[in-house]
PyMOL Python script that loads the backbone (N, CA, C, O; Angstrom):
from pymol import cmd

cmd.read_pdbstr("""\
ATOM      1  N   MET A   1     -34.381 -55.825  25.457  1.00  0.00           N
ATOM      2  CA  MET A   1     -34.305 -56.766  26.734  1.00  0.00           C
ATOM      3  C   MET A   1     -32.717 -56.930  26.975  1.00  0.00           C
ATOM      4  O   MET A   1     -31.973 -57.055  26.002  1.00  0.00           O
ATOM      5  N   ALA A   2     -32.282 -56.928  28.123  1.00  0.00           N
ATOM      6  CA  ALA A   2     -30.966 -56.878  28.563  1.00  0.00           C
ATOM      7  C   ALA A   2     -30.400 -58.350  28.351  1.00  0.00           C
ATOM      8  O   ALA A   2     -31.156 -59.314  28.472  1.00  0.00           O
ATOM      9  N   LYS A   3     -29.091 -58.499  28.040  1.00  0.00           N
ATOM     10  CA  LYS A   3     -28.516 -59.733  27.997  1.00  0.00           C
ATOM     11  C   LYS A   3     -27.194 -59.804  28.922  1.00  0.00           C
ATOM     12  O   LYS A   3     -26.412 -58.859  29.027  1.00  0.00           O
ATOM     13  N   LYS A   4     -27.073 -60.807  29.454  1.00  0.00           N
ATOM     14  CA  LYS A   4     -25.851 -61.085  30.411  1.00  0.00           C
ATOM     15  C   LYS A   4     -24.634 -61.787  29.755  1.00  0.00           C
ATOM     16  O   LYS A   4     -24.845 -62.868  29.205  1.00  0.00           O
ATOM     17  N   ILE A   5     -23.389 -61.277  29.762  1.00  0.00           N
ATOM     18  CA  ILE A   5     -22.375 -61.851  28.949  1.00  0.00           C
ATOM     19  C   ILE A   5     -21.320 -62.456  30.146  1.00  0.00           C
ATOM     20  O   ILE A   5     -20.941 -61.823  31.131  1.00  0.00           O
ATOM     21  N   TYR A   6     -20.977 -63.764  29.813  1.00  0.00           N
ATOM     22  CA  TYR A   6     -19.608 -64.183  30.687  1.00  0.00           C
ATOM     23  C   TYR A   6     -18.423 -63.797  29.968  1.00  0.00           C
ATOM     24  O   TYR A   6     -18.321 -63.958  28.751  1.00  0.00           O
ATOM     25  N   VAL A   7     -17.569 -63.318  30.654  1.00  0.00           N
ATOM     26  CA  VAL A   7     -16.103 -62.979  30.259  1.00  0.00           C
ATOM     27  C   VAL A   7     -15.000 -63.774  31.013  1.00  0.00           C
ATOM     28  O   VAL A   7     -14.844 -63.552  32.214  1.00  0.00           O
ATOM     29  N   GLY A   8     -14.357 -64.535  30.478  1.00  0.00           N
ATOM     30  CA  GLY A   8     -13.512 -65.467  31.193  1.00  0.00           C
ATOM     31  C   GLY A   8     -12.034 -65.277  30.622  1.00  0.00           C
ATOM     32  O   GLY A   8     -11.798 -64.614  29.612  1.00  0.00           O
ATOM     33  N   ASN A   9     -11.091 -65.918  31.364  1.00  0.00           N
ATOM     34  CA  ASN A   9      -9.736 -65.869  30.952  1.00  0.00           C
ATOM     35  C   ASN A   9      -9.125 -64.386  31.132  1.00  0.00           C
ATOM     36  O   ASN A   9      -8.127 -64.043  30.498  1.00  0.00           O
ATOM     37  N   MET A  10      -9.712 -63.624  31.934  1.00  0.00           N
ATOM     38  CA  MET A  10      -9.180 -62.126  32.094  1.00  0.00           C
ATOM     39  C   MET A  10      -7.812 -62.081  32.876  1.00  0.00           C
ATOM     40  O   MET A  10      -7.417 -62.993  33.602  1.00  0.00           O
ATOM     41  N   SER A  11      -7.177 -60.966  32.649  1.00  0.00           N
ATOM     42  CA  SER A  11      -5.928 -60.745  33.465  1.00  0.00           C
ATOM     43  C   SER A  11      -6.526 -60.336  34.863  1.00  0.00           C
ATOM     44  O   SER A  11      -7.597 -59.757  35.041  1.00  0.00           O
ATOM     45  N   TYR A  12      -5.704 -60.714  35.742  1.00  0.00           N
ATOM     46  CA  TYR A  12      -5.929 -60.585  37.210  1.00  0.00           C
ATOM     47  C   TYR A  12      -6.010 -59.073  37.446  1.00  0.00           C
ATOM     48  O   TYR A  12      -6.709 -58.674  38.377  1.00  0.00           O
ATOM     49  N   ASN A  13      -5.431 -58.312  36.772  1.00  0.00           N
ATOM     50  CA  ASN A  13      -5.181 -56.803  36.764  1.00  0.00           C
ATOM     51  C   ASN A  13      -6.399 -55.961  36.256  1.00  0.00           C
ATOM     52  O   ASN A  13      -6.475 -54.759  36.512  1.00  0.00           O
ATOM     53  N   THR A  14      -7.455 -56.699  35.447  1.00  0.00           N
ATOM     54  CA  THR A  14      -8.596 -56.099  34.702  1.00  0.00           C
ATOM     55  C   THR A  14      -9.555 -55.567  36.050  1.00  0.00           C
ATOM     56  O   THR A  14      -9.756 -56.239  37.062  1.00  0.00           O
ATOM     57  N   THR A  15     -10.048 -54.281  35.803  1.00  0.00           N
ATOM     58  CA  THR A  15     -11.015 -53.866  36.694  1.00  0.00           C
ATOM     59  C   THR A  15     -12.311 -53.767  36.111  1.00  0.00           C
ATOM     60  O   THR A  15     -12.440 -53.857  34.890  1.00  0.00           O
ATOM     61  N   GLU A  16     -13.391 -53.572  36.951  1.00  0.00           N
ATOM     62  CA  GLU A  16     -14.792 -53.491  36.490  1.00  0.00           C
ATOM     63  C   GLU A  16     -14.856 -52.196  35.401  1.00  0.00           C
ATOM     64  O   GLU A  16     -15.492 -52.191  34.347  1.00  0.00           O
ATOM     65  N   ASP A  17     -14.124 -51.232  35.877  1.00  0.00           N
ATOM     66  CA  ASP A  17     -14.168 -50.022  34.877  1.00  0.00           C
ATOM     67  C   ASP A  17     -13.570 -50.377  33.499  1.00  0.00           C
ATOM     68  O   ASP A  17     -14.038 -49.916  32.457  1.00  0.00           O
ATOM     69  N   ASP A  18     -12.540 -51.198  33.538  1.00  0.00           N
ATOM     70  CA  ASP A  18     -11.872 -51.698  32.154  1.00  0.00           C
ATOM     71  C   ASP A  18     -12.965 -52.422  31.451  1.00  0.00           C
ATOM     72  O   ASP A  18     -13.269 -52.066  30.312  1.00  0.00           O
ATOM     73  N   LEU A  19     -13.587 -53.418  32.039  1.00  0.00           N
ATOM     74  CA  LEU A  19     -14.770 -54.165  31.427  1.00  0.00           C
ATOM     75  C   LEU A  19     -15.677 -53.374  30.796  1.00  0.00           C
ATOM     76  O   LEU A  19     -15.980 -53.602  29.625  1.00  0.00           O
ATOM     77  N   ARG A  20     -16.215 -52.357  31.492  1.00  0.00           N
ATOM     78  CA  ARG A  20     -17.264 -51.242  31.077  1.00  0.00           C
ATOM     79  C   ARG A  20     -16.772 -50.580  29.891  1.00  0.00           C
ATOM     80  O   ARG A  20     -17.391 -50.581  28.827  1.00  0.00           O
ATOM     81  N   GLU A  21     -15.644 -50.008  30.079  1.00  0.00           N
ATOM     82  CA  GLU A  21     -14.948 -49.443  28.908  1.00  0.00           C
ATOM     83  C   GLU A  21     -14.870 -50.372  27.669  1.00  0.00           C
ATOM     84  O   GLU A  21     -15.243 -49.935  26.580  1.00  0.00           O
ATOM     85  N   LEU A  22     -14.475 -51.433  27.773  1.00  0.00           N
ATOM     86  CA  LEU A  22     -14.341 -52.294  26.543  1.00  0.00           C
ATOM     87  C   LEU A  22     -15.553 -52.672  25.915  1.00  0.00           C
ATOM     88  O   LEU A  22     -15.622 -52.632  24.687  1.00  0.00           O
ATOM     89  N   PHE A  23     -16.595 -53.062  26.657  1.00  0.00           N
ATOM     90  CA  PHE A  23     -17.869 -53.452  26.158  1.00  0.00           C
ATOM     91  C   PHE A  23     -18.673 -52.288  25.748  1.00  0.00           C
ATOM     92  O   PHE A  23     -19.549 -52.505  24.911  1.00  0.00           O
ATOM     93  N   SER A  24     -18.515 -51.011  26.223  1.00  0.00           N
ATOM     94  CA  SER A  24     -19.332 -49.929  25.955  1.00  0.00           C
ATOM     95  C   SER A  24     -19.019 -49.482  24.507  1.00  0.00           C
ATOM     96  O   SER A  24     -19.721 -48.595  24.022  1.00  0.00           O
ATOM     97  N   GLN A  25     -18.033 -50.020  23.790  1.00  0.00           N
ATOM     98  CA  GLN A  25     -17.882 -49.810  22.356  1.00  0.00           C
ATOM     99  C   GLN A  25     -18.996 -50.287  21.572  1.00  0.00           C
ATOM    100  O   GLN A  25     -19.271 -49.825  20.465  1.00  0.00           O
ATOM    101  N   TYR A  26     -19.699 -51.299  22.198  1.00  0.00           N
ATOM    102  CA  TYR A  26     -20.758 -51.982  21.275  1.00  0.00           C
ATOM    103  C   TYR A  26     -22.229 -51.549  21.718  1.00  0.00           C
ATOM    104  O   TYR A  26     -23.229 -51.879  21.081  1.00  0.00           O
ATOM    105  N   GLY A  27     -22.253 -50.821  22.810  1.00  0.00           N
ATOM    106  CA  GLY A  27     -23.621 -50.422  23.389  1.00  0.00           C
ATOM    107  C   GLY A  27     -23.529 -50.098  24.700  1.00  0.00           C
ATOM    108  O   GLY A  27     -22.480 -50.119  25.345  1.00  0.00           O
ATOM    109  N   ASN A  28     -24.819 -49.735  25.198  1.00  0.00           N
ATOM    110  CA  ASN A  28     -24.945 -49.462  26.691  1.00  0.00           C
ATOM    111  C   ASN A  28     -24.749 -50.493  27.677  1.00  0.00           C
ATOM    112  O   ASN A  28     -25.487 -51.473  27.584  1.00  0.00           O
ATOM    113  N   VAL A  29     -23.936 -50.464  28.561  1.00  0.00           N
ATOM    114  CA  VAL A  29     -23.385 -51.292  29.552  1.00  0.00           C
ATOM    115  C   VAL A  29     -24.296 -51.165  30.860  1.00  0.00           C
ATOM    116  O   VAL A  29     -24.118 -50.125  31.495  1.00  0.00           O
ATOM    117  N   LEU A  30     -25.120 -51.942  31.294  1.00  0.00           N
ATOM    118  CA  LEU A  30     -25.850 -51.896  32.464  1.00  0.00           C
ATOM    119  C   LEU A  30     -25.188 -52.058  33.730  1.00  0.00           C
ATOM    120  O   LEU A  30     -25.369 -51.316  34.695  1.00  0.00           O
ATOM    121  N   SER A  31     -24.260 -53.249  33.694  1.00  0.00           N
ATOM    122  CA  SER A  31     -23.473 -53.561  34.804  1.00  0.00           C
ATOM    123  C   SER A  31     -22.166 -54.290  34.339  1.00  0.00           C
ATOM    124  O   SER A  31     -22.186 -54.885  33.261  1.00  0.00           O
ATOM    125  N   ALA A  32     -21.056 -54.270  35.086  1.00  0.00           N
ATOM    126  CA  ALA A  32     -19.878 -55.020  34.837  1.00  0.00           C
ATOM    127  C   ALA A  32     -19.294 -55.328  36.142  1.00  0.00           C
ATOM    128  O   ALA A  32     -18.987 -54.460  36.959  1.00  0.00           O
ATOM    129  N   THR A  33     -19.133 -56.720  36.336  1.00  0.00           N
ATOM    130  CA  THR A  33     -18.861 -57.312  37.670  1.00  0.00           C
ATOM    131  C   THR A  33     -17.694 -58.187  37.426  1.00  0.00           C
ATOM    132  O   THR A  33     -17.679 -58.921  36.438  1.00  0.00           O
ATOM    133  N   ILE A  34     -16.747 -58.151  38.243  1.00  0.00           N
ATOM    134  CA  ILE A  34     -15.544 -59.186  38.262  1.00  0.00           C
ATOM    135  C   ILE A  34     -15.799 -59.963  39.557  1.00  0.00           C
ATOM    136  O   ILE A  34     -16.043 -59.341  40.591  1.00  0.00           O
ATOM    137  N   ILE A  35     -15.755 -61.247  39.538  1.00  0.00           N
ATOM    138  CA  ILE A  35     -15.821 -62.262  40.526  1.00  0.00           C
ATOM    139  C   ILE A  35     -14.698 -62.279  41.341  1.00  0.00           C
ATOM    140  O   ILE A  35     -13.610 -62.488  40.804  1.00  0.00           O
ATOM    141  N   MET A  36     -14.766 -62.079  42.667  1.00  0.00           N
ATOM    142  CA  MET A  36     -13.686 -62.145  43.404  1.00  0.00           C
ATOM    143  C   MET A  36     -13.751 -63.490  44.365  1.00  0.00           C
ATOM    144  O   MET A  36     -14.792 -64.083  44.649  1.00  0.00           O
ATOM    145  N   ASP A  37     -12.504 -63.823  44.777  1.00  0.00           N
ATOM    146  CA  ASP A  37     -12.452 -65.012  45.656  1.00  0.00           C
ATOM    147  C   ASP A  37     -12.918 -64.521  47.002  1.00  0.00           C
ATOM    148  O   ASP A  37     -12.595 -63.407  47.413  1.00  0.00           O
ATOM    149  N   ARG A  38     -13.670 -65.345  47.686  1.00  0.00           N
ATOM    150  CA  ARG A  38     -14.396 -64.811  49.102  1.00  0.00           C
ATOM    151  C   ARG A  38     -13.139 -64.858  50.198  1.00  0.00           C
ATOM    152  O   ARG A  38     -13.046 -64.001  51.076  1.00  0.00           O
ATOM    153  N   GLU A  39     -12.387 -65.714  50.086  1.00  0.00           N
ATOM    154  CA  GLU A  39     -11.157 -65.633  51.133  1.00  0.00           C
ATOM    155  C   GLU A  39     -10.234 -64.747  50.807  1.00  0.00           C
ATOM    156  O   GLU A  39      -9.965 -63.886  51.645  1.00  0.00           O
ATOM    157  N   THR A  40      -9.637 -64.747  49.705  1.00  0.00           N
ATOM    158  CA  THR A  40      -8.353 -63.919  49.467  1.00  0.00           C
ATOM    159  C   THR A  40      -8.846 -62.435  48.934  1.00  0.00           C
ATOM    160  O   THR A  40      -8.117 -61.443  48.944  1.00  0.00           O
ATOM    161  N   ARG A  41      -9.963 -62.455  48.552  1.00  0.00           N
ATOM    162  CA  ARG A  41     -10.454 -61.010  48.105  1.00  0.00           C
ATOM    163  C   ARG A  41      -9.752 -60.633  46.663  1.00  0.00           C
ATOM    164  O   ARG A  41      -9.802 -59.493  46.203  1.00  0.00           O
ATOM    165  N   ARG A  42      -9.195 -61.558  46.111  1.00  0.00           N
ATOM    166  CA  ARG A  42      -8.578 -61.391  44.784  1.00  0.00           C
ATOM    167  C   ARG A  42      -9.372 -61.789  43.519  1.00  0.00           C
ATOM    168  O   ARG A  42     -10.106 -62.776  43.574  1.00  0.00           O
ATOM    169  N   PRO A  43      -9.270 -61.140  42.491  1.00  0.00           N
ATOM    170  CA  PRO A  43     -10.135 -61.397  41.219  1.00  0.00           C
ATOM    171  C   PRO A  43      -9.889 -62.948  41.054  1.00  0.00           C
ATOM    172  O   PRO A  43      -8.845 -63.476  41.438  1.00  0.00           O
ATOM    173  N   LYS A  44     -10.940 -63.653  40.445  1.00  0.00           N
ATOM    174  CA  LYS A  44     -10.829 -65.064  39.935  1.00  0.00           C
ATOM    175  C   LYS A  44     -10.449 -65.083  38.524  1.00  0.00           C
ATOM    176  O   LYS A  44     -10.186 -66.202  38.083  1.00  0.00           O
ATOM    177  N   GLY A  45     -10.358 -64.067  37.691  1.00  0.00           N
ATOM    178  CA  GLY A  45     -10.116 -64.161  36.352  1.00  0.00           C
ATOM    179  C   GLY A  45     -11.358 -64.167  35.423  1.00  0.00           C
ATOM    180  O   GLY A  45     -11.293 -64.294  34.201  1.00  0.00           O
ATOM    181  N   PHE A  46     -12.496 -64.015  36.143  1.00  0.00           N
ATOM    182  CA  PHE A  46     -13.810 -63.959  35.097  1.00  0.00           C
ATOM    183  C   PHE A  46     -14.764 -63.074  35.745  1.00  0.00           C
ATOM    184  O   PHE A  46     -14.720 -62.728  36.926  1.00  0.00           O
ATOM    185  N   GLY A  47     -15.716 -62.701  34.796  1.00  0.00           N
ATOM    186  CA  GLY A  47     -16.883 -61.835  35.277  1.00  0.00           C
ATOM    187  C   GLY A  47     -18.004 -61.816  34.402  1.00  0.00           C
ATOM    188  O   GLY A  47     -18.160 -62.618  33.481  1.00  0.00           O
ATOM    189  N   PHE A  48     -18.803 -60.870  34.703  1.00  0.00           N
ATOM    190  CA  PHE A  48     -20.089 -60.690  33.797  1.00  0.00           C
ATOM    191  C   PHE A  48     -20.344 -59.319  33.421  1.00  0.00           C
ATOM    192  O   PHE A  48     -20.117 -58.426  34.238  1.00  0.00           O
ATOM    193  N   VAL A  49     -20.807 -59.051  32.229  1.00  0.00           N
ATOM    194  CA  VAL A  49     -21.282 -57.750  31.774  1.00  0.00           C
ATOM    195  C   VAL A  49     -22.717 -57.910  31.272  1.00  0.00           C
ATOM    196  O   VAL A  49     -23.013 -58.857  30.544  1.00  0.00           O
ATOM    197  N   GLU A  50     -23.601 -57.003  31.652  1.00  0.00           N
ATOM    198  CA  GLU A  50     -24.900 -57.000  31.343  1.00  0.00           C
ATOM    199  C   GLU A  50     -25.114 -55.817  30.492  1.00  0.00           C
ATOM    200  O   GLU A  50     -24.837 -54.699  30.926  1.00  0.00           O
ATOM    201  N   MET A  51     -25.628 -56.006  29.208  1.00  0.00           N
ATOM    202  CA  MET A  51     -25.798 -55.010  28.023  1.00  0.00           C
ATOM    203  C   MET A  51     -27.269 -54.795  27.817  1.00  0.00           C
ATOM    204  O   MET A  51     -28.079 -55.720  27.751  1.00  0.00           O
ATOM    205  N   GLU A  52     -27.561 -53.556  27.721  1.00  0.00           N
ATOM    206  CA  GLU A  52     -28.999 -53.267  27.606  1.00  0.00           C
ATOM    207  C   GLU A  52     -29.682 -53.923  26.294  1.00  0.00           C
ATOM    208  O   GLU A  52     -30.838 -54.343  26.349  1.00  0.00           O
ATOM    209  N   GLU A  53     -28.979 -53.983  25.220  1.00  0.00           N
ATOM    210  CA  GLU A  53     -29.697 -54.447  23.854  1.00  0.00           C
ATOM    211  C   GLU A  53     -28.987 -55.735  23.414  1.00  0.00           C
ATOM    212  O   GLU A  53     -27.762 -55.740  23.297  1.00  0.00           O
ATOM    213  N   ASN A  54     -29.752 -56.865  23.159  1.00  0.00           N
ATOM    214  CA  ASN A  54     -29.412 -58.157  22.676  1.00  0.00           C
ATOM    215  C   ASN A  54     -28.320 -57.902  21.530  1.00  0.00           C
ATOM    216  O   ASN A  54     -27.207 -58.423  21.594  1.00  0.00           O
ATOM    217  N   SER A  55     -28.717 -57.057  20.465  1.00  0.00           N
ATOM    218  CA  SER A  55     -27.874 -56.896  19.460  1.00  0.00           C
ATOM    219  C   SER A  55     -26.528 -56.338  19.687  1.00  0.00           C
ATOM    220  O   SER A  55     -25.596 -56.563  18.915  1.00  0.00           O
ATOM    221  N   ALA A  56     -26.428 -55.627  20.721  1.00  0.00           N
ATOM    222  CA  ALA A  56     -25.130 -55.016  21.265  1.00  0.00           C
ATOM    223  C   ALA A  56     -24.286 -56.071  21.831  1.00  0.00           C
ATOM    224  O   ALA A  56     -23.094 -56.242  21.575  1.00  0.00           O
ATOM    225  N   ALA A  57     -25.011 -56.759  22.618  1.00  0.00           N
ATOM    226  CA  ALA A  57     -24.296 -58.012  23.353  1.00  0.00           C
ATOM    227  C   ALA A  57     -23.905 -59.021  22.215  1.00  0.00           C
ATOM    228  O   ALA A  57     -22.754 -59.456  22.258  1.00  0.00           O
ATOM    229  N   ASP A  58     -24.667 -59.410  21.280  1.00  0.00           N
ATOM    230  CA  ASP A  58     -24.340 -60.280  20.345  1.00  0.00           C
ATOM    231  C   ASP A  58     -23.119 -59.812  19.479  1.00  0.00           C
ATOM    232  O   ASP A  58     -22.277 -60.628  19.104  1.00  0.00           O
ATOM    233  N   ALA A  59     -23.041 -58.452  19.163  1.00  0.00           N
ATOM    234  CA  ALA A  59     -21.670 -57.790  18.450  1.00  0.00           C
ATOM    235  C   ALA A  59     -20.597 -57.832  19.395  1.00  0.00           C
ATOM    236  O   ALA A  59     -19.473 -58.100  18.969  1.00  0.00           O
ATOM    237  N   ALA A  60     -20.770 -57.610  20.600  1.00  0.00           N
ATOM    238  CA  ALA A  60     -19.712 -57.715  21.710  1.00  0.00           C
ATOM    239  C   ALA A  60     -19.011 -59.132  21.843  1.00  0.00           C
ATOM    240  O   ALA A  60     -17.796 -59.303  21.933  1.00  0.00           O
ATOM    241  N   ILE A  61     -19.965 -60.095  21.840  1.00  0.00           N
ATOM    242  CA  ILE A  61     -19.590 -61.564  21.904  1.00  0.00           C
ATOM    243  C   ILE A  61     -18.698 -61.982  20.636  1.00  0.00           C
ATOM    244  O   ILE A  61     -17.645 -62.613  20.731  1.00  0.00           O
ATOM    245  N   SER A  62     -19.263 -61.547  19.458  1.00  0.00           N
ATOM    246  CA  SER A  62     -18.520 -62.000  18.199  1.00  0.00           C
ATOM    247  C   SER A  62     -17.190 -61.281  17.957  1.00  0.00           C
ATOM    248  O   SER A  62     -16.274 -61.790  17.311  1.00  0.00           O
ATOM    249  N   GLN A  63     -17.141 -60.056  18.519  1.00  0.00           N
ATOM    250  CA  GLN A  63     -15.865 -59.276  18.258  1.00  0.00           C
ATOM    251  C   GLN A  63     -14.724 -59.518  19.412  1.00  0.00           C
ATOM    252  O   GLN A  63     -13.518 -59.352  19.226  1.00  0.00           O
ATOM    253  N   LEU A  64     -15.340 -59.944  20.653  1.00  0.00           N
ATOM    254  CA  LEU A  64     -14.456 -59.941  21.746  1.00  0.00           C
ATOM    255  C   LEU A  64     -13.952 -61.361  22.065  1.00  0.00           C
ATOM    256  O   LEU A  64     -12.900 -61.467  22.695  1.00  0.00           O
ATOM    257  N   ASP A  65     -14.579 -62.386  21.705  1.00  0.00           N
ATOM    258  CA  ASP A  65     -14.340 -63.731  22.119  1.00  0.00           C
ATOM    259  C   ASP A  65     -13.029 -64.026  21.260  1.00  0.00           C
ATOM    260  O   ASP A  65     -12.896 -63.797  20.058  1.00  0.00           O
ATOM    261  N   GLY A  66     -12.120 -64.562  22.097  1.00  0.00           N
ATOM    262  CA  GLY A  66     -10.596 -64.837  21.553  1.00  0.00           C
ATOM    263  C   GLY A  66      -9.740 -63.651  21.462  1.00  0.00           C
ATOM    264  O   GLY A  66      -8.542 -63.822  21.236  1.00  0.00           O
ATOM    265  N   LYS A  67     -10.234 -62.406  21.619  1.00  0.00           N
ATOM    266  CA  LYS A  67      -9.459 -61.201  21.479  1.00  0.00           C
ATOM    267  C   LYS A  67      -8.474 -61.117  22.762  1.00  0.00           C
ATOM    268  O   LYS A  67      -8.814 -61.359  23.920  1.00  0.00           O
ATOM    269  N   GLU A  68      -7.074 -60.693  22.289  1.00  0.00           N
ATOM    270  CA  GLU A  68      -5.993 -60.667  23.265  1.00  0.00           C
ATOM    271  C   GLU A  68      -6.115 -59.450  23.921  1.00  0.00           C
ATOM    272  O   GLU A  68      -6.179 -58.392  23.296  1.00  0.00           O
ATOM    273  N   ILE A  69      -6.160 -59.527  25.352  1.00  0.00           N
ATOM    274  CA  ILE A  69      -6.236 -58.461  26.142  1.00  0.00           C
ATOM    275  C   ILE A  69      -5.216 -58.646  27.416  1.00  0.00           C
ATOM    276  O   ILE A  69      -5.350 -59.551  28.240  1.00  0.00           O
ATOM    277  N   ASP A  70      -4.286 -57.761  27.452  1.00  0.00           N
ATOM    278  CA  ASP A  70      -3.319 -57.891  28.542  1.00  0.00           C
ATOM    279  C   ASP A  70      -2.579 -59.274  28.532  1.00  0.00           C
ATOM    280  O   ASP A  70      -2.283 -59.844  29.583  1.00  0.00           O
ATOM    281  N   GLY A  71      -2.317 -59.742  27.393  1.00  0.00           N
ATOM    282  CA  GLY A  71      -1.496 -61.033  27.162  1.00  0.00           C
ATOM    283  C   GLY A  71      -2.425 -62.345  27.296  1.00  0.00           C
ATOM    284  O   GLY A  71      -1.910 -63.464  27.306  1.00  0.00           O
ATOM    285  N   ARG A  72      -3.918 -62.142  27.405  1.00  0.00           N
ATOM    286  CA  ARG A  72      -4.568 -63.270  27.560  1.00  0.00           C
ATOM    287  C   ARG A  72      -5.759 -63.241  26.533  1.00  0.00           C
ATOM    288  O   ARG A  72      -6.191 -62.143  26.181  1.00  0.00           O
ATOM    289  N   ASN A  73      -6.289 -64.358  26.054  1.00  0.00           N
ATOM    290  CA  ASN A  73      -7.247 -64.424  24.920  1.00  0.00           C
ATOM    291  C   ASN A  73      -8.562 -64.573  25.862  1.00  0.00           C
ATOM    292  O   ASN A  73      -8.708 -65.517  26.639  1.00  0.00           O
ATOM    293  N   LEU A  74      -9.444 -63.586  25.706  1.00  0.00           N
ATOM    294  CA  LEU A  74     -10.598 -63.645  26.379  1.00  0.00           C
ATOM    295  C   LEU A  74     -11.633 -64.750  25.928  1.00  0.00           C
ATOM    296  O   LEU A  74     -11.675 -65.160  24.768  1.00  0.00           O
ATOM    297  N   ARG A  75     -12.319 -65.122  26.758  1.00  0.00           N
ATOM    298  CA  ARG A  75     -13.668 -66.163  26.540  1.00  0.00           C
ATOM    299  C   ARG A  75     -14.765 -65.407  26.808  1.00  0.00           C
ATOM    300  O   ARG A  75     -14.997 -65.098  27.977  1.00  0.00           O
ATOM    301  N   VAL A  76     -15.635 -64.979  25.735  1.00  0.00           N
ATOM    302  CA  VAL A  76     -16.773 -64.234  25.803  1.00  0.00           C
ATOM    303  C   VAL A  76     -17.861 -64.986  25.219  1.00  0.00           C
ATOM    304  O   VAL A  76     -17.778 -65.384  24.057  1.00  0.00           O
ATOM    305  N   ASN A  77     -18.955 -65.228  25.993  1.00  0.00           N
ATOM    306  CA  ASN A  77     -20.132 -65.847  25.466  1.00  0.00           C
ATOM    307  C   ASN A  77     -21.352 -65.507  26.440  1.00  0.00           C
ATOM    308  O   ASN A  77     -21.225 -65.092  27.591  1.00  0.00           O
ATOM    309  N   GLU A  78     -22.524 -65.750  25.795  1.00  0.00           N
ATOM    310  CA  GLU A  78     -23.765 -65.621  26.571  1.00  0.00           C
ATOM    311  C   GLU A  78     -23.786 -66.376  27.837  1.00  0.00           C
ATOM    312  O   GLU A  78     -23.611 -67.594  27.814  1.00  0.00           O
ATOM    313  N   ALA A  79     -23.999 -65.701  29.008  1.00  0.00           N
ATOM    314  CA  ALA A  79     -23.982 -66.290  30.286  1.00  0.00           C
ATOM    315  C   ALA A  79     -25.018 -67.242  30.260  1.00  0.00           C
ATOM    316  O   ALA A  79     -26.043 -67.062  29.602  1.00  0.00           O
ATOM    317  N   ILE A  80     -24.767 -68.427  31.062  1.00  0.00           N
ATOM    318  CA  ILE A  80     -25.874 -69.380  31.075  1.00  0.00           C
ATOM    319  C   ILE A  80     -26.261 -69.529  32.662  1.00  0.00           C
ATOM    320  O   ILE A  80     -25.397 -69.904  33.455  1.00  0.00           O
ATOM    321  N   ALA A  81     -27.571 -69.227  33.088  1.00  0.00           N
ATOM    322  CA  ALA A  81     -27.867 -69.373  34.562  1.00  0.00           C
ATOM    323  C   ALA A  81     -27.478 -70.869  35.062  1.00  0.00           C
ATOM    324  O   ALA A  81     -27.718 -71.917  34.463  1.00  0.00           O
ATOM    325  N   LYS A  82     -26.888 -70.726  36.176  1.00  0.00           N
ATOM    326  CA  LYS A  82     -26.466 -71.913  36.919  1.00  0.00           C
ATOM    327  C   LYS A  82     -27.755 -72.384  37.705  1.00  0.00           C
ATOM    328  O   LYS A  82     -28.381 -71.664  38.483  1.00  0.00           O
ATOM    329  N   PRO A  83     -28.053 -73.654  37.401  1.00  0.00           N
ATOM    330  CA  PRO A  83     -29.272 -74.160  38.176  1.00  0.00           C
ATOM    331  C   PRO A  83     -29.056 -74.368  39.569  1.00  0.00           C
ATOM    332  O   PRO A  83     -28.004 -74.855  39.980  1.00  0.00           O
ATOM    333  N   ARG A  84     -30.027 -74.015  40.347  1.00  0.00           N
ATOM    334  CA  ARG A  84     -29.814 -74.094  41.882  1.00  0.00           C
ATOM    335  C   ARG A  84     -30.408 -75.534  42.299  1.00  0.00           C
ATOM    336  O   ARG A  84     -31.434 -76.024  41.828  1.00  0.00           O
ATOM    337  N   ASN A  85     -29.699 -76.030  43.122  1.00  0.00           N
ATOM    338  CA  ASN A  85     -30.147 -77.425  43.562  1.00  0.00           C
ATOM    339  C   ASN A  85     -30.520 -77.282  45.078  1.00  0.00           C
ATOM    340  O   ASN A  85     -29.703 -77.121  45.985  1.00  0.00           O
ATOM    341  N   GLU A  86     -31.845 -77.364  45.207  1.00  0.00           N
ATOM    342  CA  GLU A  86     -32.559 -77.048  46.518  1.00  0.00           C
ATOM    343  C   GLU A  86     -32.172 -78.092  47.616  1.00  0.00           C
ATOM    344  O   GLU A  86     -32.248 -77.842  48.819  1.00  0.00           O
ATOM    345  N   TYR A  87     -31.753 -79.278  47.101  1.00  0.00           N
ATOM    346  CA  TYR A  87     -31.502 -80.302  48.033  1.00  0.00           C
ATOM    347  C   TYR A  87     -30.020 -80.371  48.305  1.00  0.00           C
ATOM    348  O   TYR A  87     -29.707 -81.301  49.049  1.00  0.00           O
ATOM    349  N   SER A  88     -29.102 -79.657  47.907  1.00  0.00           N
ATOM    350  CA  SER A  88     -27.878 -79.653  48.180  1.00  0.00           C
ATOM    351  C   SER A  88     -27.465 -79.203  49.517  1.00  0.00           C
ATOM    352  O   SER A  88     -28.025 -78.239  50.038  1.00  0.00           O
ATOM    353  N   ASN A  89     -26.488 -79.864  50.120  1.00  0.00           N
ATOM    354  CA  ASN A  89     -25.928 -79.560  51.429  1.00  0.00           C
ATOM    355  C   ASN A  89     -24.883 -78.322  51.346  1.00  0.00           C
ATOM    356  O   ASN A  89     -24.531 -77.619  52.293  1.00  0.00           O
ATOM    357  N   ASN A  90     -24.511 -78.229  50.131  1.00  0.00           N
ATOM    358  CA  ASN A  90     -23.506 -77.144  49.884  1.00  0.00           C
ATOM    359  C   ASN A  90     -24.098 -75.785  50.046  1.00  0.00           C
ATOM    360  O   ASN A  90     -25.139 -75.513  49.448  1.00  0.00           O
ATOM    361  N   ARG A  91     -23.462 -74.846  50.873  1.00  0.00           N
ATOM    362  CA  ARG A  91     -24.011 -73.696  51.178  1.00  0.00           C
ATOM    363  C   ARG A  91     -23.521 -72.583  50.133  1.00  0.00           C
ATOM    364  O   ARG A  91     -24.010 -71.454  50.181  1.00  0.00           O
ATOM    365  N   TYR A  92     -22.670 -72.880  49.309  1.00  0.00           N
ATOM    366  CA  TYR A  92     -22.027 -71.875  48.456  1.00  0.00           C
ATOM    367  C   TYR A  92     -22.669 -72.128  46.987  1.00  0.00           C
ATOM    368  O   TYR A  92     -22.325 -71.429  46.033  1.00  0.00           O
TER     369      TYR A  92
END
""", "prot")
cmd.dss("prot")
cmd.show_as("cartoon", "prot")
cmd.util.cbc("prot")
cmd.orient("prot")
């Protein structure tokens, strides 16, 4: 079963290909996404990686959390689904 991983505190120069390459050392990467600012279209410094196997995801999390990449210490942990509030007036 696939597991989604949160990757934070990334360099703004990190690309989705960089993320895929970094995490592929631990197993098959299904997707790698960097979140972009809607207005400026610039990276927000975090993203998500989805890995095919839970064991590979767990290994990546334990090995990469706190690792320095491009002068920044990555924050890597299991992604937690953000609850949606049906009654919110916020459209975003």
